[in-house]
N, C-alpha and C positions, 0 to 999 in steps of 0.2 A: 221348488219343492215335489215330490212324487206324494202321489194317493196311498196312505198304508194300506197292506194286502189284510184281509180277514184275520189270517194267522198269527198277525202282529198287533191288531188293537187292543183295546183294553178287555181285561178279564182279573179274575181273583188271583192274587200272587199266591205262589204255593208257600207253604212253610217254612220250606229250607232253601237259603239261596246256593244253584248248582250252577256254577261259571260255564261249564263245558258247553252244553247244549245250546246256551244263551250266547256266547261269543260265536260259535260255527254260525248259526242262524243270522246274527245282526252282519258279520261282515260280508256274508255272501249276500246279503241284503243290498249293503251299501255299495258293495262292487257292481251287482246286477244293474241296480238301478242310476249309476255313474253319479252317486253323490260324493265321492271324493274331489272332482273338479263340477260343481253344478254351474249351469248356464249364467254366467254373471258379466255378460260384454261390458255393460257400463261401470262396473265397480272399481274400485282401486286395485291393482295388482299387488300382492304378496306371494314371495317365490322362493322356494328353498331348493337346492338339489341335493339328493341324498350322496354321501360318499359311495361310487360305486363299488360294492363287495367282487370278489374275485368269484369268477363261476366255478372255482374250486372248493369255494366257502362253505361252510355251515354256522347258523347262528351261534355265537358266543356272548359270553355275557357282557363284553365289551360293544357288541353289535346292538344289545339290548338297551343298552344306558344310551348310545349314539342315537340310536332310533326313536327310542321313546321321547328323548329330547324335544327331537325335531318334530316328533307328531304332538304332542303338546302343544309346539309352537304353531304349528300350521292348524290343528282344529281351533286353538284359541282364535286366530285371525280369520277363518271360515265363518265362525260363530259371531265375529264382529262385522260379517257382512262383505268382506275381503273377496275378489277372484284369487283364492289361494291354490298356487298351483306348486305342488311337490313332485319335481323332478326324479323320475327312479329308473334303474338300469344296472347292469351288471359290466364290470371289468373284464377283459380278456387274460388280462394277469400274466403276460409274455413267460418270465421264468418257471412262475408257478405252475399253469397250466400244462406247458411241457413237459415240467417233471411228471407231474402225476400220470399224464398218457403214457409216458416213456417206463415209469413205474411197473403200469399196468402191462404194458407189452415184456418188459422182462419178467414177468410171472408167468409170460406164456411163451419163455424162452424165444421171443423175438426182440427184435430193436429198429431205434428209428431209420439206421442206415442200410437196412433191407430194404428201403423203399425210397423212391424219388420226394425231392420236397412238397410236390405237389400232393403226392399218394399221402403223404404223413399228414400235411395239414387237411387234408380228407379226412382222416381220420381222428383230428383234434375236434373239427366240426361236427363227426358223428357221435364225440364222447359229449359235446357241448349238448346236442340234443339230447341225448339219454340222459345224462346224468348232471350235467351243470344246471346253476340256478337252482338247486335244492333249496336255498337261503331264501328264496323269493316266498316260497311256501312258508316259510318260518315265519319271515316277517309280517304274513298275514295273521300268523297266529298271534303275534305281538299286539296286532290291532292297527298296523301302520297304513295310513289314511292316504296312500300314494296314488299318482296318477297313473294307473297301470295298463291304461287304454294308449298310452304314448310311451310303453318301455323300451328302452333304449341299451344298445349294446357298442361298445366302442369299437368293434368290428362291423357295425354295418355299414353298407354301400354310403352311405349318407355322411357317416362320421370319418369315415376312412376319407372320404373326398375333401372334408376339412383337415385333417391331419395332414395330409399331400401337400396341400395350400398353404398351408403354415410351415411346414418343411423349406418349399419351394421360395415363399415370398421372405423367409428370414434367411435362405442361403444367397438371393438375390441382393438382400440389405447387405450383405457382410456380417451377417450374425450367426451363421452357421457355417463352419468350416472343418476342412479335414486336416488331422496334424496328427503328427508321431509322438507320443507323450507315454509316460506309464500311467497305467489303469489299475484297480483293482480286478487282479485275472483269478477268476474261481476255475481251477484245473480239474474239478469234477464235472462241472457243467460246460467247461470249455467256452466263457464267456465273460465280457467287462460287465462289472457291477459296480454301482454308486458307490459313494462312501457312506451313504445312508443305509446302503444293505449290507455294510459291515459291523461285525458286532464283534467287541473286543474282549476276550477271554484271558485268564490267569493262567499259564502253564508252565510246570517245573523245565526248565531247560539248564543250560550253562553258558559260561561265558569263556569262550577260549582266549587265549593270547599268545602271539607268533612274533617272530622274530622275521622283518624284511630287511633284506641286505641291502646295503646301499651299493649302486653299481660303480666299476670304474676304481674302485680302491678309494673312495672317497670316505672320510670319516667324520663324525660329529665333533665338535669341540670338545668333548668329555671322551673322546678317543674312540667310542663305538664305533662299528660299521655298519650298525643295524638300527631300525627305529621298530621299537615294540608299538604293535598294534593288536585290540581287542574286539572280537566279536560273537554275537549269538550266534551267526549263519556262515559257518567257516566255508560251505559249499561256495559261496556268491565269490570268493576269492579266485574262482575261474575267470571273472569277467572283470576283474579290478581293473580300474584303468587310473589310479592316482591314488596318494596318500595325502591327507590334509592336516596342516596344522595351524596354530591360532599365529597370525602374522607379528604378533608381539611375544611370541612363547620364546625364550631366551635360548631354550635347549636347542632349539631348530633353526635358528634365523640363518646359520652359516649352512645349512643343506636346502634351505627353499630354493628350487629351480633344478636340484641335482635329481638324478635316475634312480629309480629302484628297479632291483630286477626281481621278480615275482617268481619265490622258489619253484612251484609248480610247474607253470606255464613258461617261464623264462622270457615274459612280457617286460616291457621296459617302459616306465612310466613316471609321471613327475611327481617331486613332492612339493605340494602348492600351497599357498598359504590361503587360509579361509577361516572367517568369525566362527563359523558353525563347529569346528573342533574347539572344545574346551578345553583349557591349560591345566583346569582343577578335576576332571575326569579320567581316571585310568594315567595313561602315558601322556595324555594330551593328543595325541596322536590317531586318526581314524583313517580306516583303508576306505575309498570311494569306489562303489560300484553303481554307477549312474543308470545303467539299465534294470536294475533291481531293488532300488530303494529311493523314496519320495525325496528325503532329504540328500542324497547323493545326486540323484537328478538335477536339484538345484545348483549344487557345488557344481557338478560337471560342468554346466552351462555357466557358470561365472567364472571357471577356469578355460572359457573357449572350446568347450567339447560340443557339438552339434548334435542334435538330436537323433541326425542321420547317421552319426559315425558312433553313437554309444554301443555296447556289444550286448548280445544277448544271449544267453547260454542256456535258456530254457525253451520248450517247445508248448503247446497247448495243454500238453497233460501235466507239466512241470517237470519233464524228464531231460535230462542234459543233453545238448546239441553242439555241435561247433560253433565256434564264434567265428565272426566273418575273417579274423586275422588267422583263423585255422591253428590256434595255439593251445587248444585244450587238449591234455592227452588223451590217447585214444581207449585206456581201461574205463575213463568216465562216462564216454557217450553211451547213452541210451539208459543211464540208472536214472531212479526217482531220486527227487532231490534228499531226501532223507538219507538213502542209502549212500549217495554222493556226499553226503556231508559228513559220514562215518570213515568213508574212505580218505577223504580231504584231510582229514586229523591225523589218522592212521600214515599217511604217508609224509605230511609235514612233521609227525613225531619222528619217523626212521630218518629222516634228513637232518634233526637236530635244530628244528625251527620252531618246536613246541615249547612255550615257556610252562613248565608246569605250575599248577595250584598248590600252593603248601601249607598243611595242616598238622596240628600235633596231636598224638592219642594221649592215652590217660597217662601213659609214662612218661610221656615228653618228649616222645620219639617224632621225628619228622614224617609225615607221610604226604606221597605226590600223588598228585590228580590233574589227568588231562585238563580238566575245566572245572571253575570255580561255580558252583551250582547258585542258578539264579531263578526267579519266579518272573515270567515274561510275560508283558502286554503283549499278546498276539491274536491278530485280526484272523476271525472266521467268517465266512461268508452265511447270512443267516438261512439263505436256501439250499445250497451244496453240502454245509455243515464241513467243510475242508479249510486248510488255512489259505489264507489269502495270497496268490503271490503277486507282488507289484511288477508288472510287464510291460516292456516297450512294446506297441504296436501302433499300427495306424487306426484312428477312430473318429467318429464324428462329434464335433463339439458344437455346443451352443454358449456364444456371448454371452454367459449369465451375468457378468459383472454389469453391462450397459443395460439390460432387462432389469436390472435389482434396483436402478435408479428411480421408475415411476412409483411403483409399490411402497419405496422407503418415504416417499414425499407424499404418498396418499394416507398413510398412517401418521405422518408428522402433522397433515395439515386437517385430517379428522375424516377424511372422506372415506376412509377405512378404519372402523373402531374395533380395537381388539379387547375382546372381554374375557378374562379379566385383565386389566391393564398391565398387571406385572409381567405380563410375557412380552410386552413391547422391547424390553432389553435385551432379551433372547432373540426375538425376532432381528432386531438392529444389528445386534452383533453378529448372525450369520449372514446377513445379506451383505454385511462391510465388507466380511473378508470372505464372499462365494470365490469360487474356484469356476473355471469354465467346466459346463454341463456336458459330460460324457451321454450321448443319446444313441450311440450306436449297441446293438447286441449280436453277438454271434448264434443266433437261434433263426428255428424256422416257422415258428407260430408269433405272428405280430403284425405290423405294419412294416413293408418292404420298403427301403429306405429308398426314394425315386432319385437313384443317381445311376449312370450308366458309363462305365468305361470302354472309351474308345481305342479303336488299333491304331489310332494316330497319338496315344499317350495322353491324352486329355479325358478329363470328366465331366458329363452333360449332366445337369440337375435340370428335371422337367416333370411337370404333371402325370404326362403320360409317355411311353417309348416313342410314338409318332411325333411328340413335340422335340424329344433329346434326339432322332435321327434328323429332325428338319435341320436342327442346329449344327450338328455335325456334319451333314452332306452326305449325298449316297454311297462315296466311295470308301465312308467309315465303317468298319463293322462294331457293334454295339453289345457289351454285355453288362446285364446288369450288376447292381451291389448285392452280395448276398445277405446282407445284416439285416436286422428289423430294429425298430425304433424301441428305444425304453418305455413300458408301460407308463410311466409318468409324464411321459411327453404328451400321449393321445389323451391321458384322464387331464391334464392341465388345460384343456380346451372345452371340458364337461359343462360350465356354467353356461356358455354360448352356442357351441357346435349342438346340443341337445335341443336346442331352441330352434334350429333350422338355419345357422351359420354355415357356410357363407352367402347364403342369399339372404341380402340384407333389406330386403321387405318382407321377411316370413314374420308374420302376424305376432307370432308367439316371442319372437326376438324384440320387436318393436316396444310390445308390451312388458315383457318380465326380465328385461336386462336393462340394469343390472338386477341381479337377484339382491333381496333384503338382506339375508341372514344365511352364513353357512356354519353349522355346528360339526366340530372337529375333535377328534381326540388331538390332544397334545404332540402326540407321537409321529403325527403325521403334517405337522407344521410345514417342515422343510422338503417333505417328499412332494406331498400335495398342494398345501394352502399356498404357500409362497408363490410355486410355480404357476396356479391358477391366476394369481394376481399380477404376474409378470405376462402372461400371454394376453389376458384380458385386458388388459389397459395398454398391450402394445397393438392389439389388433381391432377392439372395441373403443379404445379410447376413452375406456370408462372402467371404475374399479368393477370386478366381478360379482362383489356383494358388498354391501354399506357395514355389515357389521359382520365380525368372525369370532365364534364362542367356542374358546376352548376348554374342553372338560378333562378331569382325570382320568386315570385307571380304575378299574374294579379290583380292588384285591380280597385276599381271601380275610375271614375275621380277624386274624392277628397281625394282618397289614402287610403280609408277605405276599410278592408276586405271584400269580398263580401260573402253574406249569403242569405240563402231565406228569413230570418226574416227581414232583412233588404231591403228584395225586391229591392235590386242594382245588382243582379244575371245577366250577361250578355250571353245569348244564341250564341253560335259562328254560328251555323246554320241559325239563324235567319238574321245574319250579310253577311253570304255567299250568302242568297238568295235576300238581299237587293243590296249589294256591288259587289259580285262574292269573289270567294275562291282567287284569285290573291291580290286581293285589302287587304283582312284581313291577308294572308300571308306576304304582304311586310311591313304591319304595325307592325307585332307582330317582324317582325327583324329589321326595324329601332327603335323600340324602347327598343329594347333588349341591355339595358348595362351593362355589366358585374358589379356586385354586386349591383344592383338594380332593385325593382320592377317595373312591367309596369303598368303605369296607364291607364285604359281603354279612349280612347277618340274617339267616333264614327265619329265625323268631320275628324280627321285623316285618319281614314279607308275610308271615303268617299273622301277625300283629293287624296288617292293612287289610287281608283276607277278613278278619273279624271287623274290621271299619264296615267293608262294603256288606258283610252281614246286619251289622247294626242298623245302616242304612236302609236296607230292606225289610229289618223288622219294624223301623220307622214309617216307613211308608206303608206296610201291610195294617200297621194300627192306624196310620189316617185314613186309608181305605174302608178298613171296617167301622169307622165312624162317620163314614159317608163325606169325607173330604177328597175332592178331585183335583184334578191339574187345572189351572188357571187359563184361561184364555187373554187374560190382560197383562200387556208389559209394563204399566205403572203400576204400582203399589194401590191395594183396596183402601179406601177410607177405612179408619180404624178410631175408635174412642176408648177401648180398652186398653189401658196401660202397659198390660202385656204384650199386646197384639202392636203398639204403637213401637215397644220397646225392641221386638223381632223386627220390624220394618226396619229400623232405627241400624239394628245388626247385621241387616244385609246390605245398605247403603255402604258402611263401613269397609264390610268384608270384600265388597265388589272393588272400592277405591283401592283399598288394600293390596286385592289380588292385580287388579292393572297396574298398579305401579311396580310390583315385583315382577310383573311380567315384561314391562319396560326395561327394568333393570337386567333381565334374564337372571333374575334369583329364583331358579327354579325350586329352591328349598323352600325359600321364604313363601312362594305362592303355593307348594302344597300342603306346608302347615297351617298356612292362613284358613282352607278350605275346611282342611280335618279339624282344626279347634271349633270352626263354627259349627259345622255339622254335628260332631261329637257331643261337644260341650254346649253351645247355646241352645242348637234347635233338639238334640236328641235328648240330652240329659235335664235340661231348663225349661224349655218353651213347652214340648209335651207334658211335661210333668206338671208344670203349672195350668195348662188349660184343660187337664183331665176333669171329666166331669161339668164342662161348660162348653158343650161345642153350640152355640148360637151360629147365627147365619154369618155373622161380622168375623167370627172365630174360625170357620169353614174355609171362609175366603181367603183370609191371611194366611191359613196353615195351606191351604191349597198351591197359593202362590207364591210364598216362602219355599215351599216344596221343589216348586217347579225351578226358582232361581237357584237351589241349591244343585239340580238335576244340570243347569245350563252351566254353571260353574265348576261343577266337578268334571263335567264330561270330557275335557281336554285329559284328563289325568285317568279318569278309569270311564272309558266310552261303552263298555258293552254292560255293566250293570245300571249305569245312567239312561241309556238307551230303552231298555227292557222296561225300567220303572217309568218313564217318560209314556210310551204307549199302554201300561196297565191302568194307571192313575185317570184316563178317560181318551175319549176319541179326539184324534188330531188332525191338525190340515198336513202334517208334513212330520220329517223324521227329526230327532233331536240333533244330529249331526249339522244340521241346516238351519237350525233355529237362531233365535235372535239373542247377542248377548245382553244381561240382565242392563237395563237402563231404568232404576227404581221411581227417578221423578219423584222423591221424597227427601225429607230432610230429618236429621235425628232428632229424636222429643227429648229434650235433657232432661225434664221432670219424669218423664217414662223411664228413661235410662237409670235414673238415680234411683227409684222407687223399686226396680225390679232387681237391680243390682244389689241393693241394702237385702231384699229378700233372701237373693242367692248366697250373700255373705251370711246372713243370719243362719240358715240352716245349713251351710257348709261347714263354718265354724262350730255349730252345736254337734253335728255329726261326728266332726275331728274330738272335740272334746268328751264326747259320749265313749267313742272307740278309745282314748287315751286312759279313761279312768275304767274301761270294761263294761259300763252299761250298754243294755243292750239297745239297739238301733230303734227298736220299736216300741220302748218306753216311753209312756207320756209325763212329761214333768211339768210343774208348774215355773213360772218365772216373773219376774218383777224389774220394773223399771222407774223410779222415783224421779219425777221432774225431768221428762223427755224434752226433746227440742219441741218447736210447733211442727218442723217439718217430719221428723220422725214421728211424733205421734201420729199426723195425718196418715202416712204410709202404714202403720200399725192398724189403724182405724178401718182403711180400707181393704186389707187383705187378712180377716179373720179366718177364713177358711183356708187360704194356703199355708198360715202359720200352724195352723193345727194340724192340717195333713202332712205338711212337707217337713215343717219343724218339730211335731209330735209334741207341742207345748199345749197346756191348758190355757191358751189366751196368753197374754201380756199385762200383769197388772202395773196400772202407773202410782204406784205406792212402796215404800220401804219393805225390803224380804224380812222375813222372820229372823232372829238370830239363829246362830249354829250353822256347822260348816255347810259352804256353799262354793259353786264354780262361777267364774264370770266370762260371760262370752261378748265378743265385742262386735257390732254391726255398724258400720258408718261412724255417727258420732255417739251410738249409743254404748253403753256397757251393761247387758242384761245380767241380772244374777238369778241364777238356778240354785234353790236349795236340794242337798244332797243328803241330810238326816232322813233315814229310813230309806233310802234309795240304795245305798252301799254301806257297808260296814269301813267307816274311815279310819280307825286304826289301822285294821288289816290290810287295806287298799294302800296306807301309807307304806306301812312295811315292805308288802310287795314290789312297790314303784323303788323303794330306796333300795333294795336287795338287785332288782334289774338293773338299777342306775351304774350301782357300783360294780357289776359285772361288766357292763357296756363302756365304763370308763376305762377299767382296766384293759379291758380286748384293746379299746381304742389307743391307750396309752403306749401299749407294747408294740403295737403296730406301726404306731408314729416313730419310736424308737428306732425300728427295723429298718424303717424307708428313709431315716435319718443317717443311717449308717451306708457310706460311698461303697464300701464293700460290697453290701448286700445288693444295692441298686446297679452297679456295675460288671458283678462277676455272675450274679444269679440268672436264670433262664427269662428271659422277657415276659414269659406267660406267668412267672411267679410272681416277680416285681408288679405286673399288671394285677395280679390277684390280691396281692397286698395291696395295694391302693383301693380295689374296690370294697376288700373287709374294711378297712380303714373308714373309709367315705360311709358303709353302712353302720360299724358302730358309732361313729360319731353323730350321725343322724338320730340312731336310735337314743344314745344319751341325750341328745337337745329334746326329743321329743317327751321322754321320761323326766326329764327336769321341769319340762312346761305343763306336764302333768302334776307332777307335787304341788309346783306355784299355784294351779288352781285350786289344790286342796289347801293353799294357805300354809 
C-alpha cells in the first residue's frame, strides 16, 4: 500500500457528486503509484490478458462492455489479495492498419507503390507513433486497471521473435506448409482473407441458363445434343473444366465421360459423375470451374484434376487474364469480372446458346429475359467491402485440424471451462469441421514470413536469413517471401508471448501461465479464442486460460445491431462525459446476463448515476453525524437489533457476491450490491438509526459503509475511492484494500425483528398511497391478540413505529366499528380505522371508476395482442408498446382492486 497524499485524505464531502474531477484525479494517482499491479510476490496469481485492440481503433460500446467485465474481475481478485496481472497491449492489425495509412496517402494524391516496402513500413510506424493507440487513453477513461508499465505491441521485437519461432517450429513439425488452393481473395486489397473475414450479403442478381453442346455428334438418350447448365456467374465459364451430373441421374448416364465443347473458348472437357450435382435442382447439371469456386475445386479434385492444373482466369484485381491453355478470346482479356459477365452473356446469346427465362405479361403474352431474377447470397470482404473472389493461388497453411484436437479434449475434460456452457456446441461444431488455416497475407505491414526461395528452386524456412543461407549453401541465392502473416496468427500467442516466451524461465511466464480467465465477445471465438487454445496447448502443453467467458453484443434499445448507417451507434465516451464512468460500468455489469445481448438504455445509465449520487448523499449524512471509516476488518460488537441486522445483511451480501463472481454472473453480482446499498443501507438502516447515534451505532454504520465501498469498488471504482478517503485517514488506497471477511453470523431474531418493521412501514405506505391518504398523516392502529413474538417486536420499537410508520402506536385491542383497512406484517393483521380520515363513499366511487377504465384498456390491449395479424404485421416497436401498455393497465387494475378490497 502507498501513503496517500494530503490532497486525497479525508475532507468534507461536496454537496453534489461530480464524477469528472474525481475520475481524472484517482486514475492518475493509481497509475503513478503502481497500484494496478502492487508488489505481491508471495500472493497467488490471477491473470487476464486483454483482447488487444487494433492500433487503428477507438473505444466503442462493445469495448466498454468487454473491458468493464475484465476490470470488475481483476479489481475483485486484487481486493482478495491476489497478485492480479491484467496484460494490456495493442494489435498491429495488418489489413486494417495498412488500409488506414493507404487512405491517408490517397487523400494526399500519394500511394504505397510510390515507395519501397521498407519506406512504407516506416510510414506505418510513424503513423502508429502519432495516431495509433488512441484507445489506450479511452480505456483509462473507463477506469481499466491494466498494467500499463508492461504495455505490449504485437510488432515489438520480443513478440516478433516469438512469432517467428512459432512459424519455424510448426513448419519443421509438418504443421505449416505451402499449398495451391482456393482462397477468399479481396481484389481491392489484393490479399487473401480468412473465411471469418467474409460477410455474406443478399444481392439482387440473375440465374442464367446456357446450352453446352456435346462434342463429336454425341447425343443424349432423349435426342438432345447439349446439356443445359445454369449459373449466377457466367464469366467463369472462360475457365470451365468439366460439367458434373449425378451418377444416378438417368438423363445423363449415357453421356458420362463424353466431351463437352465449351462454346466461347472451344475448350474440350468431360461430363463427370459427382454427387455434388443435385438431380432435383434445375437441369441437374452444373458447370465446374475448379479455379474459381470452392465446391467446384473439390469436384475437380475428385475428378482427377490436380490443383496445379486448374485454370485461373483472373489476376489479383479480378480482371480477366489468359488461361494456361491460351483459349480465352482476346476481347475478354483485361476486362473487369463484371464487364466480362455482360460480354459472356452477349456472346452466348448471339451464338444461340442462351436459354431465355420466360414470363408472361398482364395480357398473357410470353416475355423473354436473359436471366431469371435471383436474390443471391454473395460474399464480401469485411475490410475492403468488395465482392470476394475464390482465387487459386499459392499460400501458407496451418494444419488446423491437427492443432484443434488438444483444445477439444481440454474443453471435454473441463481443463477449459466455457461460460456459458451453451457455447460448447458451437465450439465443437466449428473445431470438428475446421479447414486448413491460410496464414499468409499479401501485405507489407505485419510479420514477414520467415521463408526464403533459393535459386536452386527450394524453399528454406528459418528464423534468420543467415540460418536459411547456411541451410541452402553459399552457392544458392536467396529471395525472401514477400507475404506477411495473418494478424490472428500473432495474436494467438498473446497469453504466453506477452509473459516472456520463448524464454521459458521468464518469471512472469512461470507464475502467470496459464491465465485464469479470458473475457471475449462471442464474435471472436474462432478468430482468436480457439486459435489461442491451439497454440497455447501446442507450445506450452497447458491451456492458455482456465475459463473462457463469452459475452454478447451491445445492441440498440430496440434490439437492432448498431451500425453507422442506421445512426444508432452509441459513443461510450459521450455517456462517460454525461453520467460518469462508474454509471456506465455499473450499467454494463447489471445488464450482462449470460447468453444474452445487452440492450442499450441511456435511462438506466442515468439511473446508475443516481445510484452513485444516493451513495454519496448517504456518506455525507454519515459524515455529518460523526460516522467515519472503520479500521476493523471484523464486524464491531453489537447489541441493538438494527445493528445486528445490518451486520447480518453484510454477511449475506458478501456471500452472494462471492458466489455470483465465482459463477461469472456479473448481473447477479451488480444487482446484489445495488439492492443492499440502495434498499437495506440507504433506505432502511439510515432511516432506522436516525436520532440514535450512540457509539455502537456509529461504529457499526462506519464499518458497514466501509464494506459497501469495498464490495462496490470493482463496479464503481472512482466514487468508492473518493468516499473511502473522505471518511477518514487511511493507511492505503481502496483499490488495494482487503475484501470483506465479516467474521460474524446472521442473527435470526434481529433479522426477523427488523424485517417485520420494514414490512409494516412498506405495506402501510403502499396502502396510504392506494387510498390517497397523505404520507405524513398519523393514524391509529389496532392488533387484538398478537403473538408473543410480534408483541415483543412492537414493544421494543415504539419510536420507529411512530416515526417511520406514522402510527400513534399499536393498541393490543379490538378496533372500533366502522370502515378500516388491514395491513399485514409477518403474522400480524393490523387494523387501521379510516372513519374521519377519508370520505369512504367518495373514495370507493373514485376507485371503482378508475378500476373500470384500467380493466377496459387492459382487455382491449389483450385482444389486440391476441390477434396474430397485429403481432406479425405491425412494427416491432408498436407491438412492444402494446405489451408495455397492457402490463401497465393490468398492474394498475390489480392495485385498484386491492385498494377497494381494503375498504371492504
